[in-house]
Kinemage of the C-alpha trace (Angstrom):
@kinemage 1
@onewidth
@group {chain A} dominant
@subgroup {mainchain}
@vectorlist {calphas} color= white
{ca unk a 1} P 206.297 -79.087 -255.071
{ca unk a 2} L 204.581 -78.880 -251.712
{ca unk a 3} L 205.648 -75.874 -249.653
{ca unk a 4} L 206.941 -76.385 -246.131
{ca unk a 5} L 204.353 -75.736 -243.468
{ca unk a 6} L 205.255 -72.800 -241.226
{ca unk a 7} L 204.271 -72.612 -237.569
{ca unk a 8} L 203.902 -69.433 -235.542
{ca unk a 9} L 206.884 -68.648 -233.334
{ca unk a 10} L 204.776 -68.887 -230.197
{ca unk a 11} L 204.212 -72.624 -230.843
{ca unk a 12} L 207.937 -73.237 -230.540
{ca unk a 13} L 208.082 -71.033 -227.451
{ca unk a 14} L 205.288 -72.972 -225.733
{ca unk a 15} L 206.945 -76.270 -226.629
{ca unk a 16} L 210.269 -75.096 -225.201
{ca unk a 17} L 208.677 -73.861 -222.009
{ca unk a 18} L 206.827 -77.139 -221.546
{ca unk a 19} L 210.081 -79.099 -221.290
{ca unk a 20} L 211.987 -76.627 -219.106
{ca unk a 21} L 211.264 -78.540 -215.868
{ca unk a 22} L 213.175 -81.526 -217.266
{ca unk a 23} L 216.250 -79.380 -217.882
{ca unk a 24} L 216.895 -78.674 -214.199
{ca unk a 25} L 218.087 -75.483 -212.605
{ca unk a 26} L 220.726 -73.231 -214.062
{ca unk a 27} L 223.111 -72.051 -211.334
{ca unk a 28} L 226.506 -73.771 -211.048
{ca unk a 29} L 227.091 -76.127 -208.133
{ca unk a 30} L 230.517 -76.492 -206.542
{ca unk a 31} L 231.499 -79.310 -204.161
{ca unk a 32} L 234.660 -79.159 -202.037
{ca unk a 33} L 235.789 -81.861 -199.639
{ca unk a 34} L 237.566 -81.100 -196.364
{ca unk a 35} L 238.216 -84.354 -194.519
{ca unk a 36} L 234.874 -85.712 -193.295
{ca unk a 37} L 232.871 -82.814 -194.751
{ca unk a 38} L 231.839 -81.715 -198.228
{ca unk a 39} L 230.902 -78.073 -198.687
{ca unk a 40} L 228.171 -77.326 -201.231
{ca unk a 41} L 227.943 -73.951 -202.975
{ca unk a 42} L 225.223 -72.966 -205.433
{ca unk a 43} L 225.680 -69.895 -207.595
{ca unk a 44} L 228.896 -69.115 -205.729
{ca unk a 45} L 227.079 -68.935 -202.362
{ca unk a 46} L 227.231 -71.396 -199.439
{ca unk a 47} L 224.275 -73.758 -199.342
{ca unk a 48} L 225.045 -76.654 -196.978
{ca unk a 49} L 227.724 -79.039 -195.683
{ca unk a 50} L 227.530 -82.829 -195.857
{ca unk a 51} L 229.078 -84.376 -192.733
{ca unk a 52} L 230.056 -88.064 -192.492
{ca unk a 53} L 232.362 -87.972 -189.475
{ca unk a 54} L 232.972 -91.540 -188.139
{ca unk a 55} L 232.661 -90.153 -184.588
{ca unk a 56} L 229.012 -89.252 -185.280
{ca unk a 57} L 226.304 -91.928 -185.466
{ca unk a 58} L 224.824 -90.809 -188.774
{ca unk a 59} L 225.595 -88.603 -191.737
{ca unk a 60} L 223.699 -85.329 -192.177
{ca unk a 61} L 223.425 -82.031 -194.048
{ca unk a 62} L 223.716 -78.857 -191.950
{ca unk a 63} L 222.617 -76.097 -192.268
{ca unk a 64} L 220.297 -75.589 -195.228
{ca unk a 65} L 219.974 -72.101 -196.739
{ca unk a 66} L 217.561 -70.475 -199.158
{ca unk a 67} L 218.637 -68.697 -202.350
{ca unk a 68} L 219.273 -65.493 -200.363
{ca unk a 69} L 221.503 -67.239 -197.839
{ca unk a 70} L 218.936 -67.346 -195.024
{ca unk a 71} L 219.376 -70.442 -192.824
{ca unk a 72} L 216.094 -72.377 -192.744
{ca unk a 73} L 217.119 -75.228 -190.413
{ca unk a 74} L 217.717 -75.348 -186.662
{ca unk a 75} L 221.310 -74.708 -185.606
{ca unk a 76} L 221.989 -76.720 -182.505
{ca unk a 77} L 224.209 -79.781 -182.517
{ca unk a 78} L 227.540 -79.391 -184.286
{ca unk a 79} L 229.174 -82.776 -184.140
{ca unk a 80} L 228.297 -84.231 -180.743
{ca unk a 81} L 228.594 -80.947 -178.837
{ca unk a 82} L 225.587 -79.237 -177.236
{ca unk a 83} L 225.693 -75.486 -176.528
{ca unk a 84} L 225.168 -74.817 -172.789
{ca unk a 85} L 221.566 -74.163 -171.842
{ca unk a 86} L 219.997 -75.601 -174.968
{ca unk a 87} L 218.864 -78.749 -173.189
{ca unk a 88} L 216.125 -76.633 -171.613
{ca unk a 89} L 214.751 -75.389 -174.931
{ca unk a 90} L 211.289 -76.418 -176.134
{ca unk a 91} L 211.485 -79.470 -178.339
{ca unk a 92} L 215.149 -80.079 -177.506
{ca unk a 93} L 216.191 -83.236 -179.334
{ca unk a 94} L 219.850 -83.022 -180.335
{ca unk a 95} L 219.729 -86.168 -182.476
{ca unk a 96} L 217.492 -84.315 -184.925
{ca unk a 97} L 220.130 -82.967 -187.268
{ca unk a 98} L 219.294 -80.334 -189.879
{ca unk a 99} L 218.600 -82.976 -192.538
{ca unk a 100} L 219.169 -86.714 -192.222
{ca unk a 101} L 217.962 -90.246 -192.879
{ca unk a 102} L 217.695 -92.702 -190.000
{ca unk a 103} L 214.864 -94.962 -188.874
{ca unk a 104} L 214.184 -95.579 -185.186
{ca unk a 105} L 214.070 -99.376 -185.406
{ca unk a 106} L 216.192 -101.321 -187.868
{ca unk a 107} L 216.816 -104.845 -186.580
{ca unk a 108} L 215.921 -103.526 -183.131
{ca unk a 109} L 218.517 -100.718 -183.198
{ca unk a 110} L 217.771 -97.008 -183.320
{ca unk a 111} L 219.346 -95.040 -186.149
{ca unk a 112} L 217.133 -92.050 -185.239
{ca unk a 113} L 218.373 -91.099 -181.807
{ca unk a 114} L 222.093 -91.254 -181.022
{ca unk a 115} L 224.123 -92.736 -178.203
{ca unk a 116} L 226.126 -89.517 -177.831
{ca unk a 117} L 222.972 -87.798 -176.553
{ca unk a 118} L 221.816 -90.643 -174.326
{ca unk a 119} L 221.730 -88.512 -171.156
{ca unk a 120} L 219.207 -86.171 -172.783
{ca unk a 121} L 216.845 -88.979 -173.801
{ca unk a 122} L 214.274 -88.934 -171.023
{ca unk a 123} L 211.137 -90.106 -172.867
{ca unk a 124} L 211.669 -93.754 -171.825
{ca unk a 125} L 214.419 -96.320 -171.413
{ca unk a 126} L 216.986 -95.758 -174.186
{ca unk a 127} L 216.952 -98.308 -177.006
{ca unk a 128} L 219.984 -100.192 -178.340
{ca unk a 129} L 221.788 -97.822 -180.661
{ca unk a 130} L 222.824 -98.388 -184.256
{ca unk a 131} L 225.502 -96.578 -186.228
{ca unk a 132} L 226.057 -95.622 -189.858
{ca unk a 133} L 229.732 -96.344 -190.491
{ca unk a 134} L 231.217 -94.381 -193.395
{ca unk a 135} L 233.002 -96.471 -196.011
{ca unk a 136} L 233.603 -94.342 -199.095
{ca unk a 137} L 232.545 -91.482 -201.329
{ca unk a 138} L 231.448 -93.149 -204.553
{ca unk a 139} L 230.886 -89.920 -206.468
{ca unk a 140} L 231.484 -86.220 -205.903
{ca unk a 141} L 230.724 -84.149 -208.976
{ca unk a 142} L 230.350 -80.403 -209.408
{ca unk a 143} L 228.511 -79.056 -212.454
{ca unk a 144} L 227.173 -76.085 -214.379
{ca unk a 145} L 223.566 -76.775 -213.305
{ca unk a 146} L 223.792 -79.475 -210.616
{ca unk a 147} L 226.153 -81.345 -208.326
{ca unk a 148} L 226.061 -84.904 -206.983
{ca unk a 149} L 227.321 -86.670 -203.854
{ca unk a 150} L 226.970 -90.427 -203.411
{ca unk a 151} L 228.360 -92.203 -200.347
{ca unk a 152} L 228.308 -95.736 -198.936
{ca unk a 153} L 227.883 -96.727 -195.275
{ca unk a 154} L 227.586 -99.933 -193.264
{ca unk a 155} L 224.752 -100.284 -190.761
{ca unk a 156} L 225.938 -101.782 -187.484
{ca unk a 157} L 224.537 -102.571 -184.062
{ca unk a 158} L 226.383 -102.405 -180.721
{ca unk a 159} L 228.424 -105.481 -181.707
{ca unk a 160} L 229.971 -103.434 -184.567
{ca unk a 161} L 229.095 -106.161 -187.095
{ca unk a 162} L 227.619 -104.849 -190.368
{ca unk a 163} L 224.194 -106.301 -191.212
{ca unk a 164} L 223.246 -104.001 -194.105
{ca unk a 165} L 224.703 -101.431 -196.459
{ca unk a 166} L 223.265 -97.961 -197.067
{ca unk a 167} L 223.908 -95.721 -200.046
{ca unk a 168} L 223.000 -92.034 -199.875
{ca unk a 169} L 222.828 -89.900 -203.010
{ca unk a 170} L 222.120 -86.172 -203.131
{ca unk a 171} L 221.692 -84.049 -206.249
{ca unk a 172} L 221.875 -80.300 -205.601
{ca unk a 173} L 220.493 -77.576 -207.862
{ca unk a 174} L 219.049 -74.089 -207.651
{ca unk a 175} L 218.122 -70.812 -209.276
{ca unk a 176} L 217.679 -67.232 -208.118
{ca unk a 177} L 214.541 -68.100 -206.116
{ca unk a 178} L 214.968 -71.667 -204.902
{ca unk a 179} L 217.196 -74.508 -203.779
{ca unk a 180} L 216.539 -78.193 -204.522
{ca unk a 181} L 217.973 -81.426 -203.124
{ca unk a 182} L 216.990 -84.700 -204.777
{ca unk a 183} L 217.622 -87.537 -202.331
{ca unk a 184} L 217.922 -91.278 -202.832
{ca unk a 185} L 218.523 -93.717 -199.980
{ca unk a 186} L 219.074 -97.400 -200.704
{ca unk a 187} L 219.449 -100.030 -197.981
{ca unk a 188} L 220.620 -103.496 -199.006
{ca unk a 189} L 220.302 -106.384 -196.582
{ca unk a 190} L 223.308 -108.586 -195.920
{ca unk a 191} L 223.222 -112.357 -195.510
{ca unk a 192} L 220.236 -112.138 -193.157
{ca unk a 193} L 216.850 -110.365 -193.484
{ca unk a 194} L 216.597 -106.814 -192.139
{ca unk a 195} L 213.479 -105.700 -190.274
{ca unk a 196} L 212.224 -102.100 -190.215
{ca unk a 197} L 210.124 -101.796 -187.074
{ca unk a 198} L 206.856 -99.949 -186.564
{ca unk a 199} L 207.800 -96.727 -184.777
{ca unk a 200} L 206.994 -93.059 -185.256
{ca unk a 201} L 210.680 -92.212 -184.741
{ca unk a 202} L 211.772 -91.893 -188.350
{ca unk a 203} L 212.688 -91.724 -191.089
{ca unk a 204} L 213.794 -88.976 -193.539
{ca unk a 205} L 213.739 -85.660 -191.720
{ca unk a 206} L 214.383 -81.937 -191.873
{ca unk a 207} L 214.532 -80.065 -188.550
{ca unk a 208} L 213.457 -76.516 -189.313
{ca unk a 209} L 214.529 -73.206 -187.810
{ca unk a 210} L 212.490 -72.162 -184.732
{ca unk a 211} L 210.966 -69.262 -186.669
{ca unk a 212} L 209.052 -71.900 -188.653
{ca unk a 213} L 207.551 -73.523 -185.543
{ca unk a 214} L 203.787 -73.173 -185.080
{ca unk a 215} L 202.034 -70.796 -184.807
{ca unk a 216} L 204.530 -68.639 -186.706
{ca unk a 217} L 205.056 -71.315 -189.313
{ca unk a 218} L 202.144 -72.741 -191.290
{ca unk a 219} L 202.187 -76.428 -192.205
{ca unk a 220} L 200.098 -77.750 -195.111
{ca unk a 221} L 200.013 -80.964 -197.130
{ca unk a 222} L 199.009 -81.960 -200.642
{ca unk a 223} L 195.582 -83.120 -199.429
{ca unk a 224} L 194.609 -79.705 -198.069
{ca unk a 225} L 195.396 -80.501 -194.428
{ca unk a 226} L 196.710 -77.614 -192.342
{ca unk a 227} L 198.506 -77.744 -188.991
{ca unk a 228} L 199.904 -80.684 -187.082
{ca unk a 229} L 196.494 -82.191 -186.274
{ca unk a 230} L 195.661 -82.532 -189.992
{ca unk a 231} L 199.148 -83.446 -191.231
{ca unk a 232} L 200.773 -85.696 -188.612
{ca unk a 233} L 200.286 -89.379 -189.383
{ca unk a 234} L 198.436 -88.658 -192.624
{ca unk a 235} L 199.406 -89.826 -196.113
{ca unk a 236} L 200.308 -87.132 -198.616
{ca unk a 237} L 202.459 -86.492 -201.675
{ca unk a 238} L 204.128 -83.528 -200.020
{ca unk a 239} L 204.225 -81.353 -196.923
{ca unk a 240} L 205.229 -77.683 -196.860
{ca unk a 241} L 206.011 -75.272 -194.024
{ca unk a 242} L 205.891 -71.490 -194.606
{ca unk a 243} L 207.081 -68.739 -192.301
{ca unk a 244} L 209.174 -65.601 -191.911
{ca unk a 245} L 212.886 -65.617 -191.063
{ca unk a 246} L 214.868 -62.380 -190.850
{ca unk a 247} L 211.924 -60.554 -192.374
{ca unk a 248} L 211.789 -62.839 -195.415
{ca unk a 249} L 208.755 -64.948 -196.299
{ca unk a 250} L 209.943 -68.400 -197.327
{ca unk a 251} L 209.104 -72.080 -197.124
{ca unk a 252} L 210.439 -75.626 -197.128
{ca unk a 253} L 208.659 -78.509 -198.849
{ca unk a 254} L 209.448 -82.218 -198.908
{ca unk a 255} L 208.164 -84.260 -201.865
{ca unk a 256} L 207.634 -88.021 -201.703
{ca unk a 257} L 208.400 -89.694 -205.025
{ca unk a 258} L 205.968 -92.201 -206.557
{ca unk a 259} L 209.022 -94.494 -206.762
{ca unk a 260} L 209.555 -94.364 -203.014
{ca unk a 261} L 208.615 -97.170 -200.635
{ca unk a 262} L 204.904 -97.102 -199.680
{ca unk a 263} L 204.088 -93.961 -201.629
{ca unk a 264} L 202.297 -91.795 -200.682
{ca unk a 265} L 204.190 -91.826 -197.420
{ca unk a 266} L 202.933 -91.064 -193.921
{ca unk a 267} L 204.303 -87.945 -192.226
{ca unk a 268} L 205.858 -87.571 -188.784
{ca unk a 269} L 205.442 -83.790 -189.022
{ca unk a 270} L 205.288 -81.717 -185.858
{ca unk a 271} L 204.478 -78.101 -185.115
{ca unk a 272} L 207.797 -77.681 -183.304
{ca unk a 273} L 209.722 -77.812 -186.572
{ca unk a 274} L 210.078 -81.499 -187.423
{ca unk a 275} L 209.242 -82.357 -191.025
{ca unk a 276} L 209.724 -86.101 -191.538
{ca unk a 277} L 208.505 -88.772 -193.971
{ca unk a 278} L 207.918 -92.101 -192.228
{ca unk a 279} L 206.347 -95.064 -194.077
{ca unk a 280} L 206.651 -97.457 -191.107
{ca unk a 281} L 204.934 -95.993 -188.008
{ca unk a 282} L 201.389 -97.071 -188.818
{ca unk a 283} L 200.345 -98.290 -185.368
{ca unk a 284} L 201.175 -94.835 -184.006
{ca unk a 285} L 199.580 -92.907 -186.855
{ca unk a 286} L 196.324 -94.875 -186.627
{ca unk a 287} L 196.520 -95.270 -182.826
{ca unk a 288} L 195.774 -98.919 -183.460
{ca unk a 289} L 198.201 -101.837 -182.923
{ca unk a 290} L 196.362 -103.787 -185.614
{ca unk a 291} L 197.975 -101.481 -188.173
{ca unk a 292} L 201.460 -102.970 -188.297
{ca unk a 293} L 203.810 -100.841 -190.377
{ca unk a 294} L 206.888 -103.026 -189.976
{ca unk a 295} L 208.593 -104.464 -193.044
{ca unk a 296} L 211.136 -107.252 -193.430
{ca unk a 297} L 213.653 -106.901 -196.235
{ca unk a 298} L 214.780 -110.312 -197.522
{ca unk a 299} L 218.467 -111.180 -197.392
{ca unk a 300} L 220.430 -109.673 -200.269
{ca unk a 301} L 217.589 -107.431 -201.451
{ca unk a 302} L 217.244 -103.640 -201.402
{ca unk a 303} L 214.686 -101.033 -200.394
{ca unk a 304} L 214.662 -97.521 -201.904
{ca unk a 305} L 213.443 -94.146 -200.708
{ca unk a 306} L 213.263 -91.060 -202.957
{ca unk a 307} L 212.496 -87.510 -201.854
{ca unk a 308} L 212.942 -83.938 -203.039
{ca unk a 309} L 213.522 -81.003 -200.698
{ca unk a 310} L 212.468 -77.638 -202.117
{ca unk a 311} L 213.425 -74.394 -200.364
{ca unk a 312} L 211.489 -71.534 -201.897
{ca unk a 313} L 210.652 -67.864 -201.550
{ca unk a 314} L 207.140 -66.773 -200.526
{ca unk a 315} L 204.277 -69.037 -199.492
{ca unk a 316} L 203.648 -72.458 -200.971
{ca unk a 317} L 201.040 -70.836 -203.216
{ca unk a 318} L 203.468 -68.113 -204.313
{ca unk a 319} L 206.057 -70.777 -205.138
{ca unk a 320} L 203.569 -73.058 -206.909
{ca unk a 321} L 204.518 -76.049 -204.766
{ca unk a 322} L 201.636 -78.173 -206.054
{ca unk a 323} L 202.613 -77.458 -209.652
{ca unk a 324} L 206.272 -78.111 -208.892
{ca unk a 325} L 205.321 -81.498 -207.454
{ca unk a 326} L 203.536 -82.349 -210.698
{ca unk a 327} L 206.695 -81.359 -212.605
{ca unk a 328} L 208.765 -83.494 -210.236
{ca unk a 329} L 206.595 -86.529 -210.949
{ca unk a 330} L 206.751 -85.895 -214.695
{ca unk a 331} L 210.498 -85.177 -214.734
{ca unk a 332} L 212.104 -86.795 -211.657
């Protein structure tokens, strides 16, 4: 009788460790709805709040915190109210919520800037404004290692007639050192085609805390670019910003999924704290009108965008951001 072959214990240990990234993060996630807001807690600590108030032009998450509770996003606009004096701050743009999805030209309407802040928009003549109109929460699920929110919205222009539907899904997870949000945005055209225009004003964005602005914050991308001049308008798998807030070294990275539209995406990433993925603004990024980044979605069809936001301790090297991106691709 042939004896059973025995393997050293370390072989099983290595095998187990190799699949850990696919198992997710271990801290429990709790979701609690209060009217037009859903509070998200990870490991019993506040993480963020999802707001879908019908009086606000788009849904957003605000604020975002790291695993120690440090707020890593700018705290400015709560609802449509602006604290006195903030309109004179550097880089004041109240429509840039803490974290949001909204392109600057969908069927000619801006879902990036908001009509409520029209008097502060002095760059040029204001565009026609669009609105995300909340319809329903499709799923709200707490869990022992993750939590999920999925919501449906109509996209409307000034005539208040829906021309497309948007679904937002967020999966929250975390451990003692990090926080993760996996994001999926799906836009489905109605009975007519939907055009995404070529503009730099978009599309999926995180507006970071001022402590992460340059030169205090350091921006790098997956291609080795550093600083706004080497990151803005460039294609990359990910972009990370490191800095110090309240004496703690930390960072925020955004990953672009290989499944996302026009991967690897272009980045509308600025030294004043804007970290945005934008696959449409090619004429701006190349400074050449011959590069037309617009896209027309046929009637009844859908377009998908997938991203991961990673909030980590230490620098991007300390946190192994490049390695974590590889794990993300292998185990989305």
